[in-house]
RODREN-397948 format. One record per residue (C-alpha): x negated, y negated, z; residue in three letters. Coordinates in steps of 0.05 Angstrom, whole numbers, plus 5000, padded with zeros to 4 digits. Layout:
REM residues N
XYZAla;...
//
This chain:
REM residues 503
677381242262Met;670881372226Ile;669380632227Thr;670480612303His;665781202316Arg;660380902271Leu;660780252307Ser;660180592375Ser;654080982352Thr;650580362328Leu;651880002394Cys;648980582434Leu;642780602390Ala;641779862398Ala;642479922474Leu;637380492476Ala;632480092435Ala;633479492482Thr;632179922544Val;625880252513Ala;622779602489Leu;618979412553Pro;615980112557Arg;613980282486Trp;613679632447Ser;606779352430Pro;609478702454Ala;609678962526Ala;604178662571Ala;598279142590Ala;596679212664Pro;591078742686Lys;584379092699Glu;581879002770Ser;575178672784Ser;572779332816Ala;574179722752Ile;570779182710Ala;564579222755Leu;564479982750Ala;564679932674Arg;558779442675Gln;554779912719Leu;556580502674Asn;554280112614Gln;547779922650Ala;545980652659Phe;547480802586Ile;543080222564Glu;537280442609Val;537581142580Ala;537780862509Asp;531980392524Gln;527180882558Val;528581552524Ser;524681372460Pro;518481272503Ser;519281952538Val;516082572508Val;516783312518Val;509983632527Ile;508984362508Arg;502584702530Val;499085332505Ala;494585522563Gln;487885852558Lys;488386602565Gln;482586672613Asp;485586192663His;492286142696Ser;495385462700Arg;494585512775Phe;487985892776Gly;486886632767Ser;491586822823Asp;495086172840Gly;490586042900Glu;487485372912Gly;492784942879Asn;496684522929Pro;502684432883Phe;504385172882Leu;506885152954Asp;511384572938Met;515284942885Leu;522185202900Pro;522785942914Arg;526586092850Glu;521685732804Phe;515586002840Arg;518086712830Lys;518786592755Gln;511986272753Leu;508686852789Glu;511987332740Glu;509186932682Gln;502186932713Met;502487682723Glu;504487762650Lys;498687332627Arg;493887732670Arg;496088362635Lys;495388022567Gln;488187832583Arg;486388572592Thr;489088742523Glu;483888662467Pro;485988222408Arg;482288092344Ala;485987442332Glu;490987092376Arg;495886542361Thr;496486062419Pro;503086142456Gln;506485532484Phe;508185782553Asn;508485132594Gly;512684512589Gln;513183842623Gly;514583112608Ser;510682482595Gly;511581752579Val;508281312526Val;504380742560Ile;500680452501Arg;502980352429Glu;496680672402Asp;498381372428Gly;496481412502Tyr;501381822543Ile;501681872619Leu;503482532652Thr;501482992710Asn;494983372713Arg;498584012731His;502583962666Val;496483992621Val;491484362665Glu;487484902628Asp;490984732562Ala;488385052498Glu;493384662456Arg;498184102472Ile;504183902431Glu;508183262441Val;515283172416Arg;519282522413Phe;526782452418Lys;527182302344Asp;524082982329Gly;517082762311Arg;511683242336Thr;504283102347Phe;498383502372Pro;495183182433Ala;488383182467Thr;486783062540Ile;483482382552Arg;482382492626Gly;485182812689Val;484882612763Asp;485783212809Pro;486382792872Arg;492582422848Ser;495282932797Asp;495082402743Val;493082552671Ala;492782172605Val;493482512537Ile;492582202468Lys;496082292402Ile;494182002334Asp;499881512323Ala;501080762321Lys;506780292337Ala;509780752389Leu;515180512437Pro;511180402501Ala;514980372567Ala;514079782614Lys;511379842685Phe;514779532745Ala;510979292807Asp;512179882853Ser;510079462913Asp;516479062901Lys;520779682894Thr;525679712952Arg;528780302988Val;535980382966Gly;535380122895Glu;537480542836Phe;532481052809Ala;533481402742Ile;529382022722Ala;528582232649Ile;525182882628Gly;525883602606Ala;527984022666Pro;528684762652Phe;527384622577Asn;533484172575Leu;530283602537Asp;531982882552Tyr;536183002613Ser;537882362651Val;539382372726Thr;540281802774Phe;540081662848Gly;536381192894His;529581052922Val;530181442987Ser;523481233018Ala;516680963002Lys;509581103026Gly;510481853036Arg;503682153052Thr;500582803076Asp;505183223031Leu;499383603001Leu;492783883027Pro;486183642998Gly;483283952935Val;476784102973Ala;474384043045Pro;473783313065Gly;476883063000Thr;484182883014Pro;489282782960Met;490882062939Asp;498082052965Gln;502981482968Asp;509381782941Phe;516181472927Ile;521681932951Gln;528081972910Thr;534682342910Asp;535182302834Ala;535483032813Ser;528483252794Ile;527083972773Asn;521384382742Pro;519984062675Gly;521183352700Asn;513883332721Ser;510182762686Gly;516482402665Gly;518281702688Pro;522581472746Leu;525280792725Val;529280232756Asn;535679922730Ile;531479472685Asn;528580082650Gly;521679962680Glu;517280522707Ile;517080532783Ile;513881222788Gly;511581862754Ile;515682462776Asn;510982972808Thr;513783392864Leu;520183712888Ile;521784012954Arg;526584582937Gly;531984582884Leu;538384182896His;535583862960Thr;535683152936Gly;528383082955Ile;523582912899Gly;517082522897Phe;513982052846Ala;507081732842Ile;508180982848Pro;507480592783Ser;501980142810Asn;497480732829Leu;499181122766Ala;497880512721His;491280362754Glu;488781082748Leu;491381142676Ala;487480512655Asp;481180802687Thr;482181482653Leu;483181142585Ile;476980722595Lys;472181222628Asp;475381912621Gly;475082012696Lys;476481672762Val;470481502807Val;472781412879Arg;469281092937Ala;468881403006Arg;467381153076Leu;466281833109Gly;471081763167Leu;477482063193Met;482981553200Ala;489481593240Arg;494781063232Gly;497080753298Leu;504280733275Lys;504181373233Asp;501081853282Asp;506182113333Pro;500982153388Glu;498381453376Leu;505281133372Arg;506281243446Thr;499680923465Gln;497780193475Thr;491379923444Phe;488579283472Lys;487978763418Gly;491379163363Ala;498579333346Thr;497179623277Asp;491279913239Gly;487580573234Val;483780913289Leu;476881183273Val;477881893297Ala;471782203264Gly;465381993230Ile;462082443178Gln;454682553184Gln;450182213133Asn;456081813107Ser;456981063097Pro;460881033163Ala;455181373201Ser;450180873171Lys;454480283192Ser;456079993260Glu;462780343263Leu;464080743326Lys;469181273346Leu;475780973370Glu;474580323333Asp;481080063302Ile;480479813230Ile;485679283216Thr;483378983149His;478779143091Val;476578453069Glu;483178083074Ser;487678683059Thr;491378963120Pro;491079723129Val;495880133172Gly;494580853151Asn;489381303119Ala;492381223048Gln;492080463052Gln;484880503075Leu;483180963016Arg;486780512967Ser;483179892992Ser;476280182978Val;477880632918Arg;474280212867Asn;468779942912Lys;463380482908Ala;456580152918Gly;459779482934Lys;459079223006Pro;465679073041Val;467378763108Thr;471979123156Leu;475778763210Ser;475279193272Val;478079183342Val;473579513394Arg;475479523468Asp;480278943455Gly;475078513420Lys;475278323346Ser;468978403304Leu;466678473232Lys;463079093207Val;459479123140Lys;459679783103Ile;457980013033Thr;462580563007Pro;459381092964Glu;461881532908Glu;465282182926Trp;460582772915Pro;462783282864Asp;461483872910Asp;462983712983Pro;458884123031Ala;462684623072Glu;460784843142Val;460585593148Ala;463385923209Ser;462086593241Ala;461986943308Thr;456387273346Lys;455387433419Lys;449887103460Ser;448886763527Asn;455486403533Glu;460886093576Ile;468086303571Glu;472085673582Ala;478686023591Asp;482485383608Asp;480485093541Leu;481285753504Gly;474185773476Ile;467486123484Val;461285673477Val;453785803475Lys;447585383463Pro;446385163392Leu;439285383376Thr;435685273311Lys;436886003293Glu;444285943306Leu;444685293268Ala;441585653209Lys;446386243218Glu;452385773218Tyr;449585353161Ser;449284743207Leu;444284183207Lys;446183943276His;441884233331Thr;444283863394Asp;450184103434Gly;453984753443Leu;457285173390Ile;464185483395Val;463886223378Thr;470786463396Glu;477586123400Val;483886373435Asp;489286283383Glu;494386103438Asp;489685633476Gly;489384873477Pro;483184853432Ala;486385243376Ala;492384783378Lys;487784193366Arg;484484523306Gly;477984733340Ile;475085363308Lys;468785793310Pro;462985383285Gly;465284743318Thr;459684383357Val;461284063424Ile;456983453439Thr;460883133496Glu;465783313551Val;469682713579Asn;464482253548Arg;458682613582Lys;453382893534Pro;452583653538Val;445983943512Ala;446184613549Asp;450785073587Leu;449284743654Gln;451384063626Asp;457784383602Phe;459184693671Arg;457884033707Asn;462283643660Ala;467984133666Met;467984113743Lys;471983483745Gly;476183633684Ala;483783613690Asp;487483943633Leu;493983613655Lys;490982933643Lys;486983173583Gly;479783383570Val;476382953517Arg;471383343474Leu;466483013428Gly;465483503371Ile;462283593303Val;466783983254Ser;466784033179Asp;461183523177Gly;464983003219Phe;463382723287Ser;469982623322Lys;473782743387Phe;479683163408Glu;483683123473Val;485783813499Leu;491683863546Lys;495084443580Ser;501984633557Gly;500984383485Glu;
//
């Protein structure tokens, strides 16, 4: 009986082992991995390798700012980047600025520099040159650079370029891991973009996304009247936050395609980076000369394809290029054969389609004659011009208001009067021909086209106006529905504006 029970038990155990074998035995075949999973693993590994490759070249930059200057000026005014900050971060920044203002009023015998600013940077040369943003190191009293391996170095500013927000700092070190630059002209919308930096003091954070767009311009105002920012941003949805500024945006090969510079609100998926070609060129110049010397033509340019108003118009002999919408007095453009409404298609052999491309094509050509390909009234011609160096202190045209003999052009929304020598002196103007605008209706057509007190009107519908009678005669046939073309001088530029009713 016992033998029978034992035998039954052994048989059941053997059967159970036989049934379990396919499920638990090492001899059982593992399910085959799909090609999709294998591809995902390769992509996952690629991101890991990029982070491992680039992170040693990325640095965290800590800044102790001068106590007599705020990072954004004494009250934050005049810095175009402040308006681009997200509301939450701007509030924190304003609180810090207010705290520093109070500290400046407190007398101190000795003061230890406080590191109260932080950003990112990337090593671009093995002998200690680091690329970052100007706004990261602006007004720095002391700069400290920290690598991922924990090494820390003091740094000095080699040079800054306010018109691009590029800066180069230097540390005393050798054999550093320098990052490689990609050709940003070959970067394509849709490709992977990986940002590495120190957002919100979270060092060496890695985020990834895509290149959302290229050639973003007009995101920032100029740093001074008549001196526009050098803007040609790459847009990305890789998460970029305060503290990422100055850090690299890299491609899947671990090469720099941009330097992270701007954000448009937190968690919006809209960030901007200076393209690597521009950043690299400016960095080399800063390392060599300590500053960037730009060339200027002295004209206002509007891209035929970029400008909403111009896109709907047809230009005989040109489908792309930049329209000469204004010519600055006593500038290279005014001394050349260029005329208003000329269309510039090429600088030498380089095609230009917007104002940034025109600026880029002459940036390094101060004092060097260049040839512009121009279309005028449907005919192609060549114009020689010699760009000049940007002045350090651009002249500003003062504006004011004062009653005199005048005409109230209600349809245009302006009041004009003769521009005498006395009035020219009062308004700090050199121009003495034409009529001066003394009042502007903020809801009128003129205000909507940017005309302001102090603007000089020289033509109405291509007819010269030297006095009030000329103005009256020219306005008799004017039709605001079709548009009234005014030739004007404003902020030192000769240009034209078309005023229409209902705008």
